[in-house]
Structure formats: C-alpha cells, structure tokens
N, C-alpha and C positions, 0 to 999 in steps of 0.2 A: 585456386590451387596453392597460391602463396600462403593463404591463411591456413590451409590444411597442412602445409609443410611446417608452419609455426606451431600448430597443434601437435604434430608428430614429435617435435623437439621436447615437448613436456615429458615424454617417456624416455628420453636419452639416458642411457646408463641403467635403466631399470627393467628392460624387456628381455634381457639375456635368457636363453639364446635366440630369441626372436628378433625380427627387425623392428625399427621404429615406424609407426604408421599413424597418420592423422586422417580424419574424415570430417566433411561438412555436409549438412543437408540444406539445400538452397531452394526457396520457393519465391517466385515472383521477384527474383533478383536479390532477395534478402536471406541471410543465414539464419535459419530457425533452430539449428541444433549442431553441435560439434562433439567430437570425441577423439580420444587417442588410446592406443594400446598402452596400458599401464604396467603390466607384468605378465610373464609367461604363465599360462594357465587361466588368465583372466580373459574377459571378452575382448574381441578384436575391435579396432577403431570404428569400423563401419557399424558394428552391432551396437556399440555405445551410443553413437550418434543417432541411429534409427530408433533405439529405445527412447532416447530423449525427445525425439520428434513425435513419436507415437503416430496417431492418425493423420497428423499434418504432413507426413512423408508421402502420402498418396498423391501421385501426380508431380512430385518434386524431383529435383536433380540431386544425385549423390556424388560428391567429389571425394576421391580417396587416393592417397599417394602411392599405394601399392595394390596390385591386382587382388581382388577378394579370393580367398581360398575356396576350394571345392572338394575338400576331403575331410574326414574325421581325424582329428588329432586329440589334443587335450580339450578342444571345444568343437562343436558341430561346424559344418561348412558355413562360411559367411554368405555364400550364394543363396542359401535357404532363407536367411534373414532378409536379404535384399529382395528376393522374389516375393516374400510374404509382405513386405512393406508397401508395395504398390508404387515404387518410384518409377518414373517414366524414362529416366536417362541416368547412366553411370559414367562419370568422367574419371579416367585412371591415369596416373602419372607414369608408374613403372610396371612393366610386365614382370611377374615374379619368376626369378630364375630357378627357384626350387623345383626339381624334377617332379615333385608331387603335385605341383600347381601349374607351372609354366603353360599358360594359355587356356587351361581347362576352365578356370573361372570365367574368363571372357567368353568362351564358346558357349558355356551353359546359359549365361545371361542373354546372349544374342539369340540362342535357340528358343528362349522363352519370349522373345519379342521385345526385349528391352534394348533401347539404343545405347551403344557402348562406344565412347570416344577414348582412344588410347594414345599415350605419349604427350599429353599436355604438361608442359614444363618437365618433360621426361628426363633431361640431363640433370636438373636440380633434384628431382626425386631419386634418380639413380645415385647421385652424390650423397644424399642423406643416408643411404644404406650401403655405401661402398664397402664398409667393413664386413657387413653381413653377407653381401654378395660374394666376396672372396671365400668366406667361411662355408657357405652353402654349396658353392660350386667346386671348390678345390679341397675342402676338408682341412684347411689350414687357417690359423688365426691371421687376422690383419695386424701387422706389426708396425708400430711407430717408433723410430729411433729418436731419442730426445737427448739434447745436451745443452748446457749453458757453458759458453766459452769466453775466454778473454779476447781482446781485439786481435792478438797475434795467433789465435787458434788453439789456445791451451784450455784445459778443463780446470786448472787451478793456477794460483799465482806462483811466483818463484819459491815462496816459502812452503808451498804445498797447501795453502789455505784456499778452499773452494767456496767459502761463505763470505761475502756473497758476490758472485761473479756477475749475475744479472740483477735487474732491479726488482723492487717490491711487487710491482704490478705483474711482471713476468712470472715471479714465483707464485703469485696467487693463481695465475692461469694454470700452473702445474697442478695445483690442487683441484681445479675444475676438471682438468684432464683425468686425474686419478678417480674422481667421482664418476666419470663417464666410462672409464675403461674397465674391462673384466679383470685384468691382472696387470701388475707392474713387475718387470723382471730386471734384476741387476746381477752382476758378477760378484763372486765372493770378495774380490779385491775392493770393490766399492763398499760392500757390507763391512769389511774389516776396517777400512780407512775412515768411513763416515759414521758408522753405527746408526743408520737411518731408521726412521719409523715407517715410512712409505704408507702413511695413512692420508685420508682426505680431510684436511682441516679447513673448513669453510664456515664463515659466518652465515647466519640465516637471513641474508640480504642479497640484493642483486649484485653478483660478482661477474658472471660471464654469461652462461646460457640463461634463457628465460625461465627454465625449470627451477634453477637455483633461487630465482627471485620469488618463487611461490612459497618459500619457507620450508621446503622438503629437507629433511635431515640429510647430511652428506652420507655417502655410502663408500666404505673402504674397498679398494680392489684386493684381490688375492695377491699375496706377496710371494714372488718366486725368486730364489737365489740359485744361480748356477755355481755349484760347488763340487767339482769333480771328486775331491778326496775328503769331503765333509770337514772342512776346516772351520766352519762357522761355529763360534763358541755358543754353548747352551744359554749363556747369559746375555746374548745379543738382544738389543731392543726390539728387533723384528719378532722375537719370540715372547715378548713381554707386553704386548699391546692389549688394551681393552677393546677388542675388535671381534666382530662376528666373522670376519674374513680369515681364512687359514693362512699359514705360512708354509710354502712348499720348498723343500731343498732338493734340487736335482743333482744327483751324483752318479758315478759309474761304479762298476763292480770293484774297482780298486780302492774304494773308500773303506777305511778300517771299520770293521763291525762295531767296535767299542764306541767310536765316534758317532756312528749312525744311531746306535741305541741311545746315546746321551742326547742327541738332537730329538729323537722321538719322545723321550721322557720329558723334554722341555716343551713339547707340544708341536713339533714340526711334523709335517707329512713328507715322507721320503718318496721321491720319484726316481726310480732306477732307469738310467738311459744308456744307450749305446755310446761307446767312446769313439772319437774321431781318430785319425792317424797319429795325433800328438797325445793321445790318451785322455783328452778332455771331453767333457760332455758334448755330444753331437747336438747342436742347437736345432737342426731341422728335425731330428728324432724327438727332441723335447717338445717342439711346437706341435708335432703330430699327436703326441701323447696328450698335450693340453686340449687340443681340439677334439680328440676322440674319447676323452674321459666322459663319465656320466654328466659332468657339469658343463662340458662343451664350451670352453672359453674361446670366444671368437675375436676378442679385441685385446691386444697386449701392448702396453707401453714399455719399450725396451730402453732403460736408462744406463746401459753399460757400454761404454765406448770400446773397451778392449774386446769384448765378445762380438760386438756388432761388426767390427772391422774384418773379422774372419768368417762371418756367418753368411752374408749375402742373402739374408732372409727378410729384410725390411721392406715395407711398402711405402712408407713416408718417413722423411727425416726432417726434424725441426731443430733449429739452432738459434739460441738467444744469446745476445751479448750486449754490453754497455759500452758505447764509444768512450774512449779515454781510459780503458782498463786493460792495457797490455800486461802480460805476465812479467816482462822485463828480465827474465832469467829462465834457465831450463826448468821445466816443470812437467808434470804428467800430461800425457796426451800426444797425439801424432804430430810429427814435425810438419809445420805448414805455415803459410803466410796468409793471414786473414781468416775470418770465420769460415768462408767458403771452402778453405782447404781442409776443414775437418772431415769432409766426406770423401777425400781422396783415397783413403784406405778401402772404400767401397767401389773402387773403379772397375772391379770385375762385373758389377752390375751397371745398368744404364740408369742414370739419374738426370732429371730435368728440373731446372729451377721453376717453382710453381708460384712464388709470390714472396713479397716482402712487406713488413708492417712495422710501424713505430708504436711501441707501447710505453707511453710516458718516457722514462729515461732509458728504456731498452729498445733494441732493434731485434726483429725476429725474421729469420729466413726459412723458407720451406722448399724441400725438394721431393719430388715424387719419382718412384721407380717406374720406368716405362718398359 
C-alpha cells in the first residue's frame, strides 16, 4: 500500500476536482502493474493498473488507495473493470466518503465473491486525500493559511521589506505548493504592496514531490484577489502573466462599476460576493462560490494574513521563518512574540501544533485546525 500511495502522489495537483489515487496489481508477491489517476475525465488508477496487467491480473491482488467507484460519471464504474479482470482480492486503503460511492463499491465486489480487505494504511490513505474529503463532504475548499515571518512574528522587516524573510529552499517549497493547489488567494493589500505573480516557477528537476522529479511542467494555480472595492490596478502583474490559469477578483456590490469594467478589460474574472458587517468581501461566501463553481476548486492556498485573521476558515496554517531574522522595528503583521504568535488572531478557532521541520536555513511550523 505504501507503493500505491507513492503512485498516487504522481497525480498530485493534476486530478482536480477528483482525488489522488494509486493502484498496484500484485501476483506471487511481486508488483506486475501500477497506475495512478492522472486527470479528471481520464481512467481511474485501478483501471490503468489492470489494463497494464492484462491477463496477468487473473488470480492476482489489487491494491488501491481509495475505494473503487460503482457509478457512471465521466468514466464507467471501476467495479466493472475489477470484476472483469479476474482478480481474487482487492485491498483498499480508504472508504470513499463521496455519497455516490460510500461503501457501494465494496459491497458490489464482495457480492461478486471477491475478497475485500478495507482500511490497510487507512490513516495514511485518508491523509493523502484530506483536502478532497473536506470538499466532497462539506462543499467547501480545504484552505491552507501560509506566511513567512521574521523571528519576532512579523511578515516584513522594519523597513517594510518582505524579500526575503525565509530561505531559498523554503521559497522553493512555496512554488511546489502552488503547483499542487487549485488556487492561491491574497488580499488586495498584498497585491498592491508586492505586485506578485503568484505563478508556479519550478525547474524540471526534483524539488519536492516525486511528481516534479518526472519532468512534468509546472501548473499555475488560479489567482484570486480579495478586493472589496476593486482597487487592483489593471496594470497589476497578476493580470499580465503568460498563464493558462485565470485571475479572479472578488468584490462586493460597493465596487465602482468603472473599476470593475477596467479589470474585466484587463482580463480579470469578477466574482461578486456578499459583504460582511464591515462591508468587506465575506470570505466564507467567496469560498462557497469557489467550491460551487463549474470548476469546483477544492484546494486553496491563502497567503493573506490580514484576511485570514478575521475569516476563521483555514484548515491548516504553515509558518516559515529564518532564525536570526527579527524585524527589529514596527512592521506589518500582528503584534506577537515569536513565530507561533502569528496564529493568535485565529484564536476563535481551535488550532493544534502538528509538526516542525528544518529546511536548510529555514524553520517551518504547522498547525491544524481541530
């Protein structure tokens, strides 16, 4: 199952809005075929592996990280391919929480006389699709709050300089993250101050995930700017990228029509959202709209600390810093002592420290919302 999980990772960031899934066909203790779900609309992992195995699948075992589907969607039911293959046993990591599947695939295979073992490395298989699980069960994107901070908990130095607070390796991991996420969201304050590109700029060599090492070209996330009154200038770099991913500007009805039209002429897609009590874009309404759109974005990296402090909508918070880099003077960011203090504005939600790592010259902390 560990090999099947590694196979699933080869599809990370490419299967939207589907989960990542890996499958192996094993005969006499040897892997004879493997496959992963590459893209939505393409064959599912178990079908890829079984096609590769051909007649050798008869009497073999099929390992798959997620329960095979038993309904018609963009592709036929995977259970039909499994039954036709002649495998004797199916080993499943996660039960699919999708109401269209949830247990149906397992029941059909067992009814046909196939031995089915469920829950093998279940926690690891669940973790591989934690983003998709939230999306499919709650119809909301999985949101990661991301920040690079100084040692005293600021997002910039005393002079306002935010380049570079973290180390080179940590910044490279940001691009890996962008490559894997459906969208990256910032507030208009960040967009005006930094004029970012928010694209995935990765070399075609091993950087982070195993999929990157295969030489697959990086994929840009959708860029989303929370801009209640449409202050983003049409000349912003976000609107001038050579990228297949669109730039969305989320605003309220208070946004002046002339500004909105100027952004649309520059190529922005406008998302009209409800306003909160302060007249700003209601972030929860925006997230519902992102999840409910025809493109169904399920994974969002939220890199705006000001908006995140009032939203309470994050699922994970990652914070990177470089020891020896204090701001040494008042600077943007919440008042706090130490990097851990960065998440204090999120006290209305429950956060639990989930891990620490040293990435060359940088340290990284992670908190999960419970």
